[in-house]
Each structure stands twice: as structure tokens, then as C-alpha cells.
C-alpha positions in Angstrom: 96.7 16.0 168.8 96.1 12.5 169.6 96.1 11.2 165.9 94.9 7.9 164.4 94.5 5.8 161.2 91.4 5.8 159.4 89.4 2.4 158.5 90.2 1.5 155.1 88.6 -1.3 153.1 88.6 -2.1 149.2 84.8 -2.2 149.1 81.6 -2.9 151.9 78.9 -4.2 151.7 75.7 -1.5 152.3 74.8 -3.5 155.9 78.5 -3.1 157.0 78.9 0.4 156.3 75.2 1.3 157.5 76.1 -0.8 160.8 79.8 0.6 161.3 80.1 4.0 159.7 76.8 5.5 158.7 74.9 5.1 162.0 78.2 5.7 164.1 79.0 8.4 162.3 82.5 6.9 161.9 84.7 8.1 159.2 85.8 5.6 156.2 88.6 5.4 153.2 87.3 3.3 150.6 89.9 2.5 148.0 87.5 0.8 145.1 84.0 2.6 144.9 85.2 5.2 142.5 87.5 3.1 140.1 84.5 1.3 138.3 83.5 4.9 137.2 84.3 5.7 133.7 85.9 9.2 135.3 88.8 7.2 136.6 90.3 7.0 133.9 88.5 10.1 131.5 88.8 12.8 134.4 92.6 14.5 134.1 93.8 18.3 133.4 93.3 18.4 129.7 89.4 16.9 129.7 88.5 19.5 132.1 90.5 22.1 130.4 89.0 21.2 127.0 85.4 21.1 128.8 85.7 24.2 130.8 88.9 25.7 130.2 87.0 29.1 129.2 85.0 29.4 132.1 86.3 32.4 134.9 86.4 31.0 138.4 87.4 32.5 142.0 90.7 31.3 143.0 91.8 31.5 146.7 95.1 31.2 148.6 96.4 30.0 151.7 95.4 33.1 154.1 93.5 32.0 157.3 90.5 34.2 156.9 90.0 36.8 159.8 87.1 38.3 162.2 86.7 41.1 159.3 86.8 38.8 155.9 84.3 38.7 153.8 82.6 34.9 153.7 83.8 33.3 150.7 85.3 36.3 148.8 87.3 34.8 146.4 91.1 36.0 146.0 91.4 36.6 142.1 89.7 35.2 139.2 91.4 33.4 136.2 89.7 31.1 133.4 89.8 27.7 134.9 92.5 26.6 131.8 94.7 29.2 133.1 94.4 28.3 136.3 95.3 24.5 135.4 98.2 25.8 133.3 99.5 27.2 136.4 99.0 24.9 139.0 100.5 22.2 136.5 104.1 23.8 136.3 104.6 23.0 139.8 104.1 24.5 143.6 101.2 27.0 143.9 98.9 27.4 146.8 96.0 28.5 145.0 92.5 26.6 145.2 89.2 26.4 144.2 85.6 25.2 146.0 82.3 24.7 145.7 82.9 24.8 142.0 79.5 22.9 140.4 81.7 22.3 137.2 78.7 19.9 136.0 76.6 23.5 135.5 78.7 24.4 132.9 79.5 20.6 131.7 76.3 18.4 132.1 77.7 15.5 130.6 80.7 14.9 133.7 77.6 13.5 135.4 77.8 10.8 133.4 81.4 9.4 134.1 80.3 8.9 138.0 77.6 6.5 139.9 75.9 8.0 143.1 76.5 5.7 145.6 72.9 5.1 147.1 73.5 1.6 147.8 75.4 3.0 150.4 73.1 6.1 151.5 69.8 7.6 151.0 69.5 11.9 150.7 72.1 12.6 148.0 71.4 16.0 146.6 72.2 15.5 143.4 72.0 19.1 141.6 75.4 19.8 143.7 78.1 17.7 143.3 80.9 19.6 143.2 84.8 19.6 142.6 87.6 20.9 144.6 90.8 22.0 143.5 94.2 22.9 144.4 97.7 23.8 143.7 100.4 21.8 145.5 100.9 23.6 148.7 97.0 24.9 148.7 95.4 24.4 151.9 91.6 24.0 153.2 91.8 25.5 156.5 89.8 23.5 159.5 86.4 24.0 159.2 82.9 22.0 159.6 80.2 22.2 156.6 78.0 24.6 157.5 74.9 22.9 156.3 75.9 19.3 158.2 75.3 17.2 155.6 77.3 13.8 155.2 80.1 13.8 152.6 81.4 11.1 150.2 84.5 12.6 148.8 86.8 11.3 146.0 90.2 11.9 145.4 91.4 12.2 141.1 94.8 13.5 140.2 97.1 13.9 142.8 96.8 13.3 146.8 95.8 15.0 149.5 96.6 14.9 153.1 93.6 15.3 155.7 93.2 15.9 159.3 89.8 15.0 160.7 87.6 15.4 163.9 84.1 14.6 165.3 81.8 17.6 165.6 81.9 17.5 169.5 85.7 18.4 169.8 84.8 21.6 168.5 86.0 23.8 171.9 88.8 21.9 172.0 89.9 22.7 168.3 89.2 26.5 169.1 85.7 27.0 167.0 84.9 30.6 166.5 81.6 31.5 168.2 78.6 31.6 164.8 81.4 30.4 162.5 82.2 27.1 160.9 86.4 27.8 161.0 89.0 27.5 163.8 90.6 30.3 165.1 94.0 27.6 165.3 95.9 27.1 162.2 96.8 23.3 161.8 98.8 23.9 158.4 101.9 21.1 157.9 101.0 19.6 161.1 102.5 16.7 160.2 106.0 18.2 159.6 107.7 19.2 162.9 110.0 21.9 161.2 106.8 23.6 159.1 104.1 22.7 161.7 102.2 26.1 162.5 100.1 24.2 165.4 101.0 26.6 168.4 100.5 24.6 171.7 101.6 27.3 174.0 98.5 29.8 172.6 96.0 26.9 172.0 96.6 23.8 174.8 93.5 22.3 174.1 94.4 21.1 170.9 96.8 18.4 172.6 93.8 16.4 173.9 91.7 16.8 170.9 91.7 12.9 169.3 91.3 12.7 165.7 92.0 10.9 162.3 95.4 11.8 160.0 95.2 10.5 156.3 96.3 10.4 152.9 94.0 10.0 149.8 95.5 9.1 146.7 93.6 8.4 143.3 90.4 7.0 143.4 89.9 6.8 146.9 86.5 7.4 148.7 86.6 9.1 152.3 83.1 8.6 153.4 83.0 12.4 156.1 79.9 12.0 158.6 77.9 15.0 159.0 79.7 17.9 161.1 83.3 16.4 160.6 85.6 19.0 161.1 88.6 18.7 158.3 91.7 20.4 157.3 92.6 19.5 154.1 96.4 19.9 152.2 97.7 19.3 148.7 100.6 17.5 148.5 100.6 17.2 144.8 98.5 19.8 142.6 95.0 17.7 142.3 91.5 17.9 142.9 88.7 16.2 144.3 84.4 15.7 143.7 82.1 16.2 146.7 78.8 14.7 147.2 76.5 15.4 149.8 74.1 13.4 151.4 71.4 15.2 153.9 72.0 14.8 157.4 69.7 11.8 158.0 68.6 13.1 161.7 65.8 15.6 161.5 67.6 17.6 164.3 70.5 17.4 162.6 68.8 18.7 159.4 67.2 21.7 161.5 71.0 23.0 163.0 72.2 22.6 159.2 69.2 25.5 158.6 69.8 27.3 161.3 73.4 27.6 160.4 72.7 28.9 157.2 69.7 31.0 158.1 70.3 32.3 161.7 74.1 32.0 162.7 75.5 33.1 159.3 73.3 36.1 158.8 73.7 37.5 162.2 77.8 36.8 162.1 77.5 38.9 159.0 75.4 41.2 160.4 77.7 41.9 163.7 80.7 41.9 161.7 79.1 44.9 160.0 77.7 46.5 162.3 80.1 46.3 165.4 83.2 44.7 163.8 85.7 45.3 167.2 83.2 44.4 170.0 82.2 41.2 168.0 85.8 40.0 167.3 86.2 41.1 171.4 83.7 39.0 172.4 84.4 35.9 169.9 88.0 35.5 171.3 86.6 35.5 175.1 84.1 32.8 174.1 86.6 30.8 172.3 89.5 30.5 175.3 86.8 30.3 177.8 85.0 27.1 176.5 88.5 25.7 175.1 89.6 25.9 179.2 86.6 24.3 180.3 87.3 21.5 178.0 91.1 21.5 179.3 89.5 21.2 183.2 87.1 18.3 182.2 90.5 16.3 180.4 92.5 17.2 183.4 90.3 16.4 186.2 
């Protein structure tokens, strides 16, 4: 993989942001955007445990989903407070995603400011918390609704791998899904990396970004960007979503949710093995064509 550093700024004007990042679909890390929020100081494990510790949540392990795994099915359910106790003790490869903590503790929404000076279209009913223990992995995917994401890291560090949507076939995208067939776990560590270039040779041509998010860092992730995330420490982050500002992007996001996902779910039920075999063939045919384009 051909990886480079992401642009990083302490702060940025709305005009510069829109010209150089929003309009060009270029990711960016803003170091100080969240540091004026009350959440920067207030949000920690004890605070969350006090607010929603008794709420039962679904937790997920690091096992990559296969052709027959139900979409977003949790691997276990525990109370949020018990989950916090577990991951605070040390490495614990369990994560929570799409947890709308604000529906259970609405007062938390007063702890941050929506960055509407940078972009419009935020879906204010759906800020989401993403939590993971040290060693937890969010496998390579893109967000199905093709929204822009403003992702702020709080407790802990997280390593992130990013690729533009257009590199989907170099990344071995599964047809009718938002997931990659390849495993990118520990991609940054030659001794532990699960990146298999013999099985997935097109990955060597993929061009993306490698970065580490720390407390207070905010990542602007443009619509459709592929992302793989690994928790270097136990920690959490909040994602704010803004609707795709292009009509074609909005329509494609609707198709992904209503059309693509339902077709995939149906085919997994009525013809699982044939559907799986067809997908495998398509994945490698498409990646093969991308390799030929790169070497010709």
C-alpha cells in the first residue's frame, strides 16, 4: 500500500476548509476544533459510567464478518458500566459502534458545538459514540449512507487507515456490501500485519493515508472514504454526520440503504452459497482489471 501523511492543522477558516478539503473531498485532521468544547475536559470513563452505566449495549469482537454473518449483529450484550470496567483493566478487543448515548443522556449534547461554520447538513438527531478496548479493530469499510463524517477522538489513541471511495476495487470491495474482503489488521507492524499481498495483490497499488488520532483530534472524513481503525489504547470517539452535499451522492446513499443492503440480505437467505461464489468471482475479476490498468 502506498500511504502518506494526512494534512494536519491547529485550526482552519471556513473558506480554506471548503476550498481545499470539503470541495475536493480531501481528509484533514484539525487539532484544536474540540478543545474549546466542555466535552474535551468532562468526558471520561467515570462521567459516562455515571450517566449511562446501567444501559445495556451490544459489543463486537475482532472477527471479520463472512458471507453468512447477519449485518451488525452484536457478539454479546452487557451493561455499559460493566463494559467500561472491562476495557479499563487492559487489552480487551471489544468495541461498541453506533451507540446513540445522547438518546439516554440528552444533556451530553450541551458538551459540544456542532461545527456548522465548516459545513452544513448535519444530522443533529444522530451523533454517535464509538468505543473500544485496547486492541479492538474496526475493519475496512465505508459508511453506507455516504455522509461526510467529523470524527473527534477523546480518551486514548486510535490508528486510522483511509482510502478514497474510488479505490474500492483495489481494496477488494465485496459486491452489494460496504466491506473489504481483505484483512488490514496491524497493517503498520511488519511482524503482526495480516495484509496478504499474495492473495490480494492489488493492495500494493492502493493509495491512502495513515494517521494516529489523539485526545482532542478531529478527523474530517469525506463522503464515501474507506476507513480501518485500530484502538492503540482503550478509548472512545464521537462521530457527527453531515449529509452528502451532492445530489448524486445523496441518491446513491439512499440506494445503498434501501436497495443494495436489502438485495444482499435477501440473497444471503435464499441462495447463500451461490451468492458467495458469485461475489468471490466478481471481487477478483474487478481487482485484476485494476491491476492491469496500473501496470499498463
